[in-house]
mmJSON file of the N, C-alpha and C atoms, coordinates in Angstrom:
{"data_MODEL":{"atom_site":{
"group_PDB":["ATOM","ATOM","ATOM","ATOM","ATOM","ATOM","ATOM","ATOM","ATOM","ATOM","ATOM","ATOM","ATOM","ATOM","ATOM","ATOM","ATOM","ATOM","ATOM","ATOM","ATOM","ATOM","ATOM","ATOM","ATOM","ATOM","ATOM","ATOM","ATOM","ATOM","ATOM","ATOM","ATOM","ATOM","ATOM","ATOM","ATOM","ATOM","ATOM","ATOM","ATOM","ATOM","ATOM","ATOM","ATOM","ATOM","ATOM","ATOM","ATOM","ATOM","ATOM","ATOM","ATOM","ATOM","ATOM","ATOM","ATOM","ATOM","ATOM","ATOM","ATOM","ATOM","ATOM","ATOM","ATOM","ATOM","ATOM","ATOM","ATOM","ATOM","ATOM","ATOM","ATOM","ATOM","ATOM","ATOM","ATOM","ATOM","ATOM","ATOM","ATOM","ATOM","ATOM","ATOM","ATOM","ATOM","ATOM","ATOM","ATOM","ATOM","ATOM","ATOM","ATOM","ATOM","ATOM","ATOM","ATOM","ATOM","ATOM","ATOM","ATOM","ATOM","ATOM","ATOM","ATOM","ATOM","ATOM","ATOM","ATOM","ATOM","ATOM","ATOM","ATOM","ATOM","ATOM","ATOM","ATOM","ATOM","ATOM","ATOM","ATOM","ATOM","ATOM","ATOM","ATOM","ATOM","ATOM","ATOM","ATOM","ATOM","ATOM","ATOM","ATOM","ATOM","ATOM","ATOM","ATOM","ATOM","ATOM","ATOM","ATOM","ATOM","ATOM","ATOM","ATOM","ATOM","ATOM","ATOM","ATOM","ATOM","ATOM","ATOM","ATOM","ATOM","ATOM","ATOM"],
"id":[1,2,3,4,5,6,7,8,9,10,11,12,13,14,15,16,17,18,19,20,21,22,23,24,25,26,27,28,29,30,31,32,33,34,35,36,37,38,39,40,41,42,43,44,45,46,47,48,49,50,51,52,53,54,55,56,57,58,59,60,61,62,63,64,65,66,67,68,69,70,71,72,73,74,75,76,77,78,79,80,81,82,83,84,85,86,87,88,89,90,91,92,93,94,95,96,97,98,99,100,101,102,103,104,105,106,107,108,109,110,111,112,113,114,115,116,117,118,119,120,121,122,123,124,125,126,127,128,129,130,131,132,133,134,135,136,137,138,139,140,141,142,143,144,145,146,147,148,149,150,151,152,153,154,155,156],
"type_symbol":["N","C","C","N","C","C","N","C","C","N","C","C","N","C","C","N","C","C","N","C","C","N","C","C","N","C","C","N","C","C","N","C","C","N","C","C","N","C","C","N","C","C","N","C","C","N","C","C","N","C","C","N","C","C","N","C","C","N","C","C","N","C","C","N","C","C","N","C","C","N","C","C","N","C","C","N","C","C","N","C","C","N","C","C","N","C","C","N","C","C","N","C","C","N","C","C","N","C","C","N","C","C","N","C","C","N","C","C","N","C","C","N","C","C","N","C","C","N","C","C","N","C","C","N","C","C","N","C","C","N","C","C","N","C","C","N","C","C","N","C","C","N","C","C","N","C","C","N","C","C","N","C","C","N","C","C"],
"label_atom_id":["N","CA","C","N","CA","C","N","CA","C","N","CA","C","N","CA","C","N","CA","C","N","CA","C","N","CA","C","N","CA","C","N","CA","C","N","CA","C","N","CA","C","N","CA","C","N","CA","C","N","CA","C","N","CA","C","N","CA","C","N","CA","C","N","CA","C","N","CA","C","N","CA","C","N","CA","C","N","CA","C","N","CA","C","N","CA","C","N","CA","C","N","CA","C","N","CA","C","N","CA","C","N","CA","C","N","CA","C","N","CA","C","N","CA","C","N","CA","C","N","CA","C","N","CA","C","N","CA","C","N","CA","C","N","CA","C","N","CA","C","N","CA","C","N","CA","C","N","CA","C","N","CA","C","N","CA","C","N","CA","C","N","CA","C","N","CA","C","N","CA","C","N","CA","C","N","CA","C","N","CA","C"],
"label_alt_id":[null,null,null,null,null,null,null,null,null,null,null,null,null,null,null,null,null,null,null,null,null,null,null,null,null,null,null,null,null,null,null,null,null,null,null,null,null,null,null,null,null,null,null,null,null,null,null,null,null,null,null,null,null,null,null,null,null,null,null,null,null,null,null,null,null,null,null,null,null,null,null,null,null,null,null,null,null,null,null,null,null,null,null,null,null,null,null,null,null,null,null,null,null,null,null,null,null,null,null,null,null,null,null,null,null,null,null,null,null,null,null,null,null,null,null,null,null,null,null,null,null,null,null,null,null,null,null,null,null,null,null,null,null,null,null,null,null,null,null,null,null,null,null,null,null,null,null,null,null,null,null,null,null,null,null,null],
"label_comp_id":["MET","MET","MET","THR","THR","THR","LEU","LEU","LEU","LEU","LEU","LEU","ASP","ASP","ASP","ASP","ASP","ASP","VAL","VAL","VAL","LEU","LEU","LEU","GLY","GLY","GLY","PHE","PHE","PHE","GLN","GLN","GLN","TRP","TRP","TRP","ASP","ASP","ASP","LYS","LYS","LYS","GLY","GLY","GLY","ASN","ASN","ASN","ILE","ILE","ILE","ARG","ARG","ARG","LYS","LYS","LYS","ASN","ASN","ASN","ARG","ARG","ARG","GLU","GLU","GLU","LYS","LYS","LYS","HIS","HIS","HIS","LEU","LEU","LEU","VAL","VAL","VAL","SER","SER","SER","THR","THR","THR","ALA","ALA","ALA","GLU","GLU","GLU","CYS","CYS","CYS","GLU","GLU","GLU","GLU","GLU","GLU","ILE","ILE","ILE","PHE","PHE","PHE","PHE","PHE","PHE","ASN","ASN","ASN","GLN","GLN","GLN","SER","SER","SER","LEU","LEU","LEU","VAL","VAL","VAL","VAL","VAL","VAL","ALA","ALA","ALA","ASP","ASP","ASP","ASP","ASP","ASP","GLU","GLU","GLU","ARG","ARG","ARG","PHE","PHE","PHE","THR","THR","THR","SER","SER","SER","THR","THR","THR","SER","SER","SER"],
"label_asym_id":["A","A","A","A","A","A","A","A","A","A","A","A","A","A","A","A","A","A","A","A","A","A","A","A","A","A","A","A","A","A","A","A","A","A","A","A","A","A","A","A","A","A","A","A","A","A","A","A","A","A","A","A","A","A","A","A","A","A","A","A","A","A","A","A","A","A","A","A","A","A","A","A","A","A","A","A","A","A","A","A","A","A","A","A","A","A","A","A","A","A","A","A","A","A","A","A","A","A","A","A","A","A","A","A","A","A","A","A","A","A","A","A","A","A","A","A","A","A","A","A","A","A","A","A","A","A","A","A","A","A","A","A","A","A","A","A","A","A","A","A","A","A","A","A","A","A","A","A","A","A","A","A","A","A","A","A"],
"label_entity_id":["1","1","1","1","1","1","1","1","1","1","1","1","1","1","1","1","1","1","1","1","1","1","1","1","1","1","1","1","1","1","1","1","1","1","1","1","1","1","1","1","1","1","1","1","1","1","1","1","1","1","1","1","1","1","1","1","1","1","1","1","1","1","1","1","1","1","1","1","1","1","1","1","1","1","1","1","1","1","1","1","1","1","1","1","1","1","1","1","1","1","1","1","1","1","1","1","1","1","1","1","1","1","1","1","1","1","1","1","1","1","1","1","1","1","1","1","1","1","1","1","1","1","1","1","1","1","1","1","1","1","1","1","1","1","1","1","1","1","1","1","1","1","1","1","1","1","1","1","1","1","1","1","1","1","1","1"],
"label_seq_id":[1,1,1,2,2,2,3,3,3,4,4,4,5,5,5,6,6,6,7,7,7,8,8,8,9,9,9,10,10,10,11,11,11,12,12,12,13,13,13,14,14,14,15,15,15,16,16,16,17,17,17,18,18,18,19,19,19,20,20,20,21,21,21,22,22,22,23,23,23,24,24,24,25,25,25,26,26,26,27,27,27,28,28,28,29,29,29,30,30,30,31,31,31,32,32,32,33,33,33,34,34,34,35,35,35,36,36,36,37,37,37,38,38,38,39,39,39,40,40,40,41,41,41,42,42,42,43,43,43,44,44,44,45,45,45,46,46,46,47,47,47,48,48,48,49,49,49,50,50,50,51,51,51,52,52,52],
"pdbx_PDB_ins_code":[null,null,null,null,null,null,null,null,null,null,null,null,null,null,null,null,null,null,null,null,null,null,null,null,null,null,null,null,null,null,null,null,null,null,null,null,null,null,null,null,null,null,null,null,null,null,null,null,null,null,null,null,null,null,null,null,null,null,null,null,null,null,null,null,null,null,null,null,null,null,null,null,null,null,null,null,null,null,null,null,null,null,null,null,null,null,null,null,null,null,null,null,null,null,null,null,null,null,null,null,null,null,null,null,null,null,null,null,null,null,null,null,null,null,null,null,null,null,null,null,null,null,null,null,null,null,null,null,null,null,null,null,null,null,null,null,null,null,null,null,null,null,null,null,null,null,null,null,null,null,null,null,null,null,null,null],
"Cartn_x":[0.721,-0.478,0.693,0.669,1.332,0.233,1.28,0.555,-0.742,-0.884,-1.571,-2.535,-2.823,-3.895,-5.377,-5.57,-6.73,-7.458,-6.692,-7.068,-7.539,-8.46,-9.307,-9.086,-8.842,-8.277,-8.195,-8.556,-7.972,-8.829,-8.542,-9.59,-9.422,-8.721,-8.329,-8.892,-8.771,-9.466,-9.179,-9.498,-9.692,-8.126,-7.853,-6.587,-5.437,-4.939,-4.775,-4.557,-5.724,-6.329,-6.062,-6.292,-5.207,-4.185,-3.136,-1.702,-0.902,-2.095,-1.34,-1.177,-2.308,-2.94,-1.763,-1.935,-1.085,0.757,0.722,2.351,3.186,2.347,3.016,2.502,1.719,0.929,0.679,-0.339,-0.745,-2.121,-3.0,-4.513,-3.922,-5.315,-5.296,-5.249,-5.628,-6.02,-4.371,-3.291,-1.939,-1.222,-1.889,-1.14,-1.233,-2.122,-3.165,-2.429,-2.141,-1.569,-0.061,0.387,1.964,1.646,0.823,0.243,-0.475,-0.749,-1.075,-0.816,0.366,1.628,2.274,2.293,2.729,3.698,4.604,6.047,6.244,5.579,5.874,6.302,7.765,8.418,8.045,7.796,7.442,8.538,9.822,10.88,10.783,11.894,12.594,13.824,13.718,14.915,15.74,16.973,18.235,18.808,18.715,19.491,18.752,17.117,15.969,15.517,15.641,15.579,16.151,15.535,16.381,15.531,17.296,17.256,17.221,17.127,17.793,17.142],
"Cartn_y":[-1.199,-0.108,1.205,2.444,3.763,4.641,5.71,6.931,7.307,6.906,7.563,6.298,5.282,4.104,4.923,5.745,6.201,7.306,7.891,9.298,9.114,9.538,9.264,10.301,12.284,12.877,14.082,15.473,16.639,17.779,18.549,19.387,21.425,22.052,22.737,24.074,25.29,26.493,27.019,28.054,28.944,29.741,29.976,30.684,29.619,28.313,27.215,26.782,26.415,26.915,27.397,28.969,29.597,29.888,29.451,29.377,28.438,27.485,25.699,26.421,26.639,27.398,28.555,29.423,30.042,30.04,29.623,29.832,28.679,27.573,26.38,25.773,26.509,25.957,24.195,23.933,22.476,22.552,21.571,21.499,20.65,20.664,20.402,18.712,18.21,16.458,16.584,17.032,16.881,17.031,17.993,18.262,16.2,16.447,15.143,13.583,14.234,12.53,12.051,12.519,12.359,11.634,11.835,11.165,9.769,9.85,8.813,7.257,7.935,7.626,6.104,4.894,4.213,3.273,4.288,4.106,5.284,6.102,6.683,6.612,6.769,6.76,8.178,7.523,8.424,8.32,9.184,8.759,10.103,10.317,11.508,11.705,13.374,13.779,14.11,13.257,13.265,15.458,15.239,16.309,17.938,17.556,18.468,17.782,16.233,16.171,16.204,17.197,16.97,15.775,15.002,14.307,15.32,16.014,16.919,17.5],
"Cartn_z":[-0.178,0.324,0.144,-0.884,-0.596,-0.324,-0.211,-0.028,-0.712,-2.194,-2.766,-3.245,-2.199,-2.807,-2.331,-1.879,-1.502,-2.062,-2.717,-3.945,-4.755,-4.705,-5.641,-7.425,-6.613,-7.363,-6.085,-7.292,-5.956,-6.499,-5.596,-5.845,-5.656,-6.842,-7.357,-7.126,-6.7,-6.37,-8.285,-8.135,-8.959,-9.525,-8.406,-8.479,-8.852,-8.748,-8.871,-10.949,-10.579,-11.803,-13.385,-13.099,-13.651,-14.068,-12.57,-12.384,-13.366,-13.328,-14.021,-15.255,-16.053,-17.389,-17.82,-16.774,-17.295,-17.017,-16.154,-15.95,-16.014,-16.157,-16.726,-17.645,-18.65,-19.325,-19.359,-18.509,-18.284,-17.666,-18.314,-17.234,-15.932,-15.291,-14.58,-13.505,-15.574,-15.277,-15.615,-16.746,-16.765,-15.521,-14.753,-13.102,-12.334,-12.264,-11.806,-12.327,-12.938,-14.521,-13.377,-12.957,-12.008,-10.942,-10.515,-9.466,-9.627,-10.714,-10.925,-11.913,-12.065,-12.938,-12.067,-12.633,-12.091,-11.458,-12.797,-12.473,-11.351,-10.56,-9.737,-7.866,-8.023,-7.17,-5.995,-4.584,-3.094,-2.418,-2.318,-1.368,-0.893,0.047,0.541,-0.11,0.004,-0.947,0.211,0.01,1.16,1.319,0.352,0.078,1.065,1.165,1.442,3.079,3.387,4.527,5.711,7.032,8.19,9.379,9.88,10.446,12.046,11.945,13.806,13.942],
"occupancy":[1.0,1.0,1.0,1.0,1.0,1.0,1.0,1.0,1.0,1.0,1.0,1.0,1.0,1.0,1.0,1.0,1.0,1.0,1.0,1.0,1.0,1.0,1.0,1.0,1.0,1.0,1.0,1.0,1.0,1.0,1.0,1.0,1.0,1.0,1.0,1.0,1.0,1.0,1.0,1.0,1.0,1.0,1.0,1.0,1.0,1.0,1.0,1.0,1.0,1.0,1.0,1.0,1.0,1.0,1.0,1.0,1.0,1.0,1.0,1.0,1.0,1.0,1.0,1.0,1.0,1.0,1.0,1.0,1.0,1.0,1.0,1.0,1.0,1.0,1.0,1.0,1.0,1.0,1.0,1.0,1.0,1.0,1.0,1.0,1.0,1.0,1.0,1.0,1.0,1.0,1.0,1.0,1.0,1.0,1.0,1.0,1.0,1.0,1.0,1.0,1.0,1.0,1.0,1.0,1.0,1.0,1.0,1.0,1.0,1.0,1.0,1.0,1.0,1.0,1.0,1.0,1.0,1.0,1.0,1.0,1.0,1.0,1.0,1.0,1.0,1.0,1.0,1.0,1.0,1.0,1.0,1.0,1.0,1.0,1.0,1.0,1.0,1.0,1.0,1.0,1.0,1.0,1.0,1.0,1.0,1.0,1.0,1.0,1.0,1.0,1.0,1.0,1.0,1.0,1.0,1.0],
"B_iso_or_equiv":[0.0,0.0,0.0,0.0,0.0,0.0,0.0,0.0,0.0,0.0,0.0,0.0,0.0,0.0,0.0,0.0,0.0,0.0,0.0,0.0,0.0,0.0,0.0,0.0,0.0,0.0,0.0,0.0,0.0,0.0,0.0,0.0,0.0,0.0,0.0,0.0,0.0,0.0,0.0,0.0,0.0,0.0,0.0,0.0,0.0,0.0,0.0,0.0,0.0,0.0,0.0,0.0,0.0,0.0,0.0,0.0,0.0,0.0,0.0,0.0,0.0,0.0,0.0,0.0,0.0,0.0,0.0,0.0,0.0,0.0,0.0,0.0,0.0,0.0,0.0,0.0,0.0,0.0,0.0,0.0,0.0,0.0,0.0,0.0,0.0,0.0,0.0,0.0,0.0,0.0,0.0,0.0,0.0,0.0,0.0,0.0,0.0,0.0,0.0,0.0,0.0,0.0,0.0,0.0,0.0,0.0,0.0,0.0,0.0,0.0,0.0,0.0,0.0,0.0,0.0,0.0,0.0,0.0,0.0,0.0,0.0,0.0,0.0,0.0,0.0,0.0,0.0,0.0,0.0,0.0,0.0,0.0,0.0,0.0,0.0,0.0,0.0,0.0,0.0,0.0,0.0,0.0,0.0,0.0,0.0,0.0,0.0,0.0,0.0,0.0,0.0,0.0,0.0,0.0,0.0,0.0],
"pdbx_formal_charge":[null,null,null,null,null,null,null,null,null,null,null,null,null,null,null,null,null,null,null,null,null,null,null,null,null,null,null,null,null,null,null,null,null,null,null,null,null,null,null,null,null,null,null,null,null,null,null,null,null,null,null,null,null,null,null,null,null,null,null,null,null,null,null,null,null,null,null,null,null,null,null,null,null,null,null,null,null,null,null,null,null,null,null,null,null,null,null,null,null,null,null,null,null,null,null,null,null,null,null,null,null,null,null,null,null,null,null,null,null,null,null,null,null,null,null,null,null,null,null,null,null,null,null,null,null,null,null,null,null,null,null,null,null,null,null,null,null,null,null,null,null,null,null,null,null,null,null,null,null,null,null,null,null,null,null,null],
"auth_seq_id":[1,1,1,2,2,2,3,3,3,4,4,4,5,5,5,6,6,6,7,7,7,8,8,8,9,9,9,10,10,10,11,11,11,12,12,12,13,13,13,14,14,14,15,15,15,16,16,16,17,17,17,18,18,18,19,19,19,20,20,20,21,21,21,22,22,22,23,23,23,24,24,24,25,25,25,26,26,26,27,27,27,28,28,28,29,29,29,30,30,30,31,31,31,32,32,32,33,33,33,34,34,34,35,35,35,36,36,36,37,37,37,38,38,38,39,39,39,40,40,40,41,41,41,42,42,42,43,43,43,44,44,44,45,45,45,46,46,46,47,47,47,48,48,48,49,49,49,50,50,50,51,51,51,52,52,52],
"auth_comp_id":["MET","MET","MET","THR","THR","THR","LEU","LEU","LEU","LEU","LEU","LEU","ASP","ASP","ASP","ASP","ASP","ASP","VAL","VAL","VAL","LEU","LEU","LEU","GLY","GLY","GLY","PHE","PHE","PHE","GLN","GLN","GLN","TRP","TRP","TRP","ASP","ASP","ASP","LYS","LYS","LYS","GLY","GLY","GLY","ASN","ASN","ASN","ILE","ILE","ILE","ARG","ARG","ARG","LYS","LYS","LYS","ASN","ASN","ASN","ARG","ARG","ARG","GLU","GLU","GLU","LYS","LYS","LYS","HIS","HIS","HIS","LEU","LEU","LEU","VAL","VAL","VAL","SER","SER","SER","THR","THR","THR","ALA","ALA","ALA","GLU","GLU","GLU","CYS","CYS","CYS","GLU","GLU","GLU","GLU","GLU","GLU","ILE","ILE","ILE","PHE","PHE","PHE","PHE","PHE","PHE","ASN","ASN","ASN","GLN","GLN","GLN","SER","SER","SER","LEU","LEU","LEU","VAL","VAL","VAL","VAL","VAL","VAL","ALA","ALA","ALA","ASP","ASP","ASP","ASP","ASP","ASP","GLU","GLU","GLU","ARG","ARG","ARG","PHE","PHE","PHE","THR","THR","THR","SER","SER","SER","THR","THR","THR","SER","SER","SER"],
"auth_asym_id":["A","A","A","A","A","A","A","A","A","A","A","A","A","A","A","A","A","A","A","A","A","A","A","A","A","A","A","A","A","A","A","A","A","A","A","A","A","A","A","A","A","A","A","A","A","A","A","A","A","A","A","A","A","A","A","A","A","A","A","A","A","A","A","A","A","A","A","A","A","A","A","A","A","A","A","A","A","A","A","A","A","A","A","A","A","A","A","A","A","A","A","A","A","A","A","A","A","A","A","A","A","A","A","A","A","A","A","A","A","A","A","A","A","A","A","A","A","A","A","A","A","A","A","A","A","A","A","A","A","A","A","A","A","A","A","A","A","A","A","A","A","A","A","A","A","A","A","A","A","A","A","A","A","A","A","A"],
"auth_atom_id":["N","CA","C","N","CA","C","N","CA","C","N","CA","C","N","CA","C","N","CA","C","N","CA","C","N","CA","C","N","CA","C","N","CA","C","N","CA","C","N","CA","C","N","CA","C","N","CA","C","N","CA","C","N","CA","C","N","CA","C","N","CA","C","N","CA","C","N","CA","C","N","CA","C","N","CA","C","N","CA","C","N","CA","C","N","CA","C","N","CA","C","N","CA","C","N","CA","C","N","CA","C","N","CA","C","N","CA","C","N","CA","C","N","CA","C","N","CA","C","N","CA","C","N","CA","C","N","CA","C","N","CA","C","N","CA","C","N","CA","C","N","CA","C","N","CA","C","N","CA","C","N","CA","C","N","CA","C","N","CA","C","N","CA","C","N","CA","C","N","CA","C","N","CA","C","N","CA","C","N","CA","C"],
"pdbx_PDB_model_num":[1,1,1,1,1,1,1,1,1,1,1,1,1,1,1,1,1,1,1,1,1,1,1,1,1,1,1,1,1,1,1,1,1,1,1,1,1,1,1,1,1,1,1,1,1,1,1,1,1,1,1,1,1,1,1,1,1,1,1,1,1,1,1,1,1,1,1,1,1,1,1,1,1,1,1,1,1,1,1,1,1,1,1,1,1,1,1,1,1,1,1,1,1,1,1,1,1,1,1,1,1,1,1,1,1,1,1,1,1,1,1,1,1,1,1,1,1,1,1,1,1,1,1,1,1,1,1,1,1,1,1,1,1,1,1,1,1,1,1,1,1,1,1,1,1,1,1,1,1,1,1,1,1,1,1,1]
}}}
């Protein structure tokens, strides 16, 4: 079981929908695709993980 197993979708507010489209040139559906991709690896990035 992974962290995203129970996730069915995302709630987008109007500001984020607009920003995704205008700034990043992607739709909300395209943003969500990366989370449901079977090859997705969810792991800590040691460069940004603090152990203290």
